[in-house]
N, C-alpha and C positions, 0 to 999 in steps of 0.2 A: 159274803164273809168267807164262805168255804173256798171260793175261787181265790180270794186274796191270800188265805192261809196256804193254799196249795202253791201259789206263786212264791210266797215267802219261803216255804219248804224247799222249793226248787232252787231259789237263790241261795239259800243256806247251804245246800248240797254243792252248788257250783263254787261258792266262795268258802274256803276253809279258814280264811284269815279271821281270827277272833275279833279284831278291831273292825273289820269290814262288816262282820256279822252283827256286831253291836250297833254299828252305824245304820244298817238296814233295819234293825229292830226298832231303833229310835225313830227312824223315818216313817216306818209303818205306824208306830204308835201315834206320831204326830198327825199322820194322814187320817187315821181313824179318829183322832181327837180323844184318845184314851191312853195317856202315858202309863206304861207299865212300871 
């Protein structure tokens, strides 16, 4: 989980687009199976 969160943080920093950020967040939530 920590590794995933770090990866998520890295992607967030790389992508400043809000829409893309939300897309990644949703994708991560779906991958984890815990929609936020």
